[in-house]
N, C-alpha and C positions, 0 to 999 in steps of 0.2 A: 785190173788191180792197180791201185794208186801207188806212186813212188813211196809215200810215207809208210804204207803197210809193209812193203818189201824191206824197208829200212829197219823196222823193229823186229821183223820176224826172222830175217836171215843174216843178221850180223850180231856180233858181240859188242857193239859200240856202246860205250858208257858216255862219251862226249860227242857232240855234233854241233854244227851251226846251221841255222835255218832262218828264212825270212818269215815275218808275220803276214799271212795272207788275209786274215780276218780277225776281228775282235768284236765281242758282243757280250750280252748278259742274258742268262736264262734263269729258271727257278733255282738252279744250283749255285749261281753266282757268275762272276765275270770269267770269260774264257778267251783263249786265242786258238786259231787254227794255223798251223805252220806249213810251210812249203814242203818240208819233210820232217820226220820225227823218229826218235828212237824210243819214245814212250809207248808202252803197250796199254790199250784201253781195256776195260773190263769186258770179258767175253769168254765163252767156252768153259765156264767154271773157274777161270783164272782171274784174280783181281788185277787192278790197274797198277802201273808203275808210279812211283813218286820220285821227286827230285827237285830241280830248279831250272829256270831259264834266266841266265845272267843274274843269278842270285835271288830271283823272285820264286818263292816256293810254289811248286805244282802239287796240289793236294788231292786232285782227282783227275782221271782221264777217262772219257767216255766217247764211244762212237755213236753219233746221232745224225740221222739223215745222210749217211755216207761220208761224214767229215769227223775227224778226230779232234775233240774239244779238250784243250788243256785248261783246267780250272786253276786260276792263279790268285794269289793273295793281294797283288797290286798290279796296276795296269802296265801294259807294254804298248809301244807305238806301232801303228799299222805301217807296214812296208819296211820296217827296220830289220836288220839282221842281228840275231842274238845267238849266244852259245847256250846249248842245253846240256844238262848232265843228269842222268838217272841215278837213282840209288841202286848201285850194283849189287850190294849184299841182298837187298830185297828181291831184285830181279833174278839173281842166281838161285836163291831159295825157291822162287816160283818155278824156275826152270827144272830144278831137281824134283820138286813135287809133281809137276805136270808130266815129265817123262816117266817118273816112277809110276804114275797112274796108268800110263799107256802099257807099261810092262806088266803091272798087276792085272789089269783088265784082260790083256792078251793071254796071260797065264791061266786065269780063271776060265776063259772061253775055250782055249785050246785043250786044256787038261780035263775040264769037267763039263764044258758046254754052257757055263754060267755067263750070261750076257750082262754087260754093264749098261744101265739105262741113264745114269746121270753121274756127275762129278762135281765136288765142291772143294775148293782149295781154301781152307780156313787159315786163320792167323796162327794157330798153334798145331792143329791136326787137320788132316784131309779126310774126305770120305767119298766112297762110291756107293751107289745103290745098285744092287744086283737083282735080277729078275728071278729070285728064288725065295722060298719060304723059310729055309733053315740052312745052317752051315755047321759042320762039326770041326773039332780041333784038328783031326787028321787031314781034312781037306785044306784047312787054312795053312797048316804047317807045310803041306806039299806045295801049295801055290807060293808061299813065301820063299821056300827053298829054290824053286824054279826061278822066281824073280831075281833073287840074289845071285844065282848062277849066271843069269844074263848080264847083270851089272859087272860081275867079276871077269866075264869074257871081254868086257870093254868093246862091245860091238858098236859099229858106227850108227849114228842117228842121222839119216839123210832127209832132206826136204826136196820136193820136186813139184813144179807147177805143170799141170796137165789139163787137157781138155776132158770133157765128159766121156768122149769116145776112148781116149787113152786110159782114163781111170778104170774103165771096164776091164782092162787087161790085168788089173791087180786084185789079189784076194783080200778085198777090204773087209775090215772087222765089222763095220756098220755102214748103213746107207749114208750117202752124201747129203748134206743139208743145203748145198748150192749146186747149180749146174753150169757155172762158169767161174773163171778165176779160181780153179780148184788147186789147193795146196795139199800135197800128201806128206805125211811124216812117216818115214819108213825105217824100221829096224830089220834089215835083210833077213829073210828066212824065219822071221818071228812075228812081226806086226806091221800091218799096212793100214793106215788110218788117215782119213781126211781131217785136217786140224789146222787152225790158224794161230795156235798158241806158240809160246817160246819154249825151246828145248836146248839142251847142251848138244855138243857134236858127237858124243859117244856115251854109251851106257855107264861106263866107269865113272863119269862125272856125277852120276846120280847118287853114288855112294851106296850105303846100305838101305834096305827097304824093310820096314817092320810093321806087321799088322798088330794093332793094339787090341781091338775088340770089335764086336758087332752086335746089332740088335734088330729085332723085327720092326718094320715100319709098314703097317697096313699089309699090302700084298707084295711087298718087296723086303729085302734085307739090306740094312745100311752097315757098311764096313768102314772102320776108322783105321788110318795108317799114317805113318810119317816116313820121310825119306831124307837121305843126306845128313846135313848138320842137325836137323831136327831129331834124328835118332840119338845123337849124343846128348842133346838137351833133355830128351825124355829119360835117357839112362841116368843122367846127372840128377834130375829131379827124383826119380824113383830110388836112386841110391841114398839120397839124403833122407827120404821118408823111411827107407828100410833101416838106416842107422838109428833114427829116432825111435822106431818101433823096437829094435833090439835092446836099446837102452831102457825104454819104457817097460817092457815085459821081462827084461833081464834074461833073455833067451837068444840062442843062436838063430840065424836067419832061417835055417831049414825047419825049425820047430815053431816058427811064428804062427802059422796057420792053426796048428793044434792048440797052442797056448791061447790064441785069440778065441778059438771055439770054446775052450774050457772057461775062459773069462766071461764070455757072453752067457754061457749056461749058468755060471755062478751068479751073475747079475740077475738073470731071470728068476732063479730060485730065491734070491734075496728079495726081489720085488714082490714075489708071490707071498713070502713070509710077512713082509711089511703090510701088504694088503690084508692078510688074514688077521694080523695084530690090530690094524686099524678097525677092521670090522668088529673085533671083540671089544675094543675100547668104546666104539659107538653103541654097541649093544648095552654096555654098562652105563653109558651116558644116557641112552634112551630110558633105561630103568630108573635112573635118578630123576629124569624129567617126569616120569610117570608118578613117582613118589611125591612130587611137588604139585601134582594136578589139583585144580580147584573143582569141587563138586557143586553142581547145580541140579535142580529137580529133573531136568530132561537130558542132561549131558554132563560130561566131565571136560574141563578145559585145561589144555596144556599149552603154555606160552613160553617162548624163549627169545633171547636177543643174542646176536653174534656180531663179531667185528672181523672183517676180512676173511670170512670162512669160505672155502670153496663151495659153490652152489650145489655141487653133487653131494657133498656131505650134509648140507642142510636138507636137501630133498630126501636123502636116505634116512635121516633122523625122523623127519616128519612122517614118512611112510611106515617106519618101524614102530613108532609110538602108536599110530593109528591102527596098525595091525595087531599089536599086543593088547590094546585096551578095548573094552566095550563101551558103547555110548560116548565115544571120545571125539573131540574137536581139537585140532592142533593148529596154532597160528605162530609163525616164526618170522622174525625180521633180521636181515643181515645187512650191515652197513659196510660199503666199500668206499674207497677214496672218491669214486665218481658218482655212485648212486645208491639208492635204497632198494633192496630186494626183499620180496615177501612171498611166503609160502603158506598155503592152507590145505589141511588134509582132514578127512573124517573117516571114522570106522564104519563098518557096514550097517550097524544098527541105527545110525543117526540119519534122520530125515532131512537135515539141513544141507543145502547144496553148497559145496565148497567153492564152486565157480561163481555163484551168485554172491556169496560172502566176500570173496576177493574183489569183485568188481564194485562192491559198495564202498570199499576203502581206497581203491586206486586213485580216485580224483584228488585225494589229499596230497599225493606225490606226483600228480599229473602223469600217472603211469599207464602202462599197457601190460596186458597179460591175459591169461585165461587157462582153461583146462576142462576137467570133467567134474561130475558131481562129487567125486571122492578125493580129487587132488587138483589143485590149481596153483599157479605161480605167476609172478609179475615183477615189474621193476619200474622205478621212476626217479625223480630228483630227490634231494635231501631237504625238502622244505620243512618237514616236521621230524621230531625225534623218534627214536625207536619206541620209547615208552608211550608216546602219543599214538603211534600206529597200533600198538597192542591194545591200548584203551579203546581205540576206534573199532577194532575187531570185537571187543567185549560189548561195546555199546550196541553195535548192529546185531549181535547175537541176541541181546535182550529184546530187540524189536522184531526178530524173525519168528 
């Protein structure tokens, strides 16, 4: 294990000095490799540290081919010694979340036998994937209670470098991913785990641990949680939302769920009533269109022009008229800001094919569309007026 890794894993150093051993450029940008570093590179579910090297911003840190690359905004001189400083607030937050994950995962496994298969330390919330299909509130509450009891006991969090043979003497929670330079993170009599991440010295520094929610993810379950300062941030956000809701519904917090449920039901009832009234209005509108139908020897023709009408309403009207009338052909044009929409419908007794009729007029608007013998629709540009489109329908009908 290199000196630089020991430096960031086993110290609380926020500032350090180091010589630039290498500088280069890759697909991520320019970077330097230092003689030693306190910057943690992305790995094990934990994001990289940020900070600066003698005032030059470090915006990413990655381990590539055994070296820790510090990606920087401006160049540093090879062989020169610089002072580095990590963003301690970010680092300590990551330490709280990572140690909290160890505690949660151990509690799930010890109490219920639920194994953790992966961990992600997000910007706002963290998550672990458990090798289970479901989880109930009782189980989550029990694990959360155990986890917070461990933090309140302020147990030590120890790190130890061991050989593969020595590691076999510990009750490790999961198999090791390496067979040399093995670093164990240990909460005595609770959790023993191979890990290269950063952690505080004691569980008390993790602060509170709060499970937020969980969801099914294919053959596993993803559980979201926060630790430490993030718990207060979540509490503050939720409290602000709760205050807004109590003001909005003019109800105390304990009644918000019931008031919200009643409001949703009222909204659904109103929407249903509106839909029923709309249907009645369109039935009346369809009757008026029928009254204005033009009679021809072989059919009756109903035509209409609309502006900015929802296409679903145009379709409904055309089908309703065609269903109510015998020997009926319906042609409708709807103009929107962007295009011309056309609909053609026929009643059962009519032998004229609505799809054929539609395609006869589509070239006028350079349009596309289609349908069945009884109903077809399409759309295109606004090269001709609505009146010209209806006239084109009538002209083609006389030829069919």
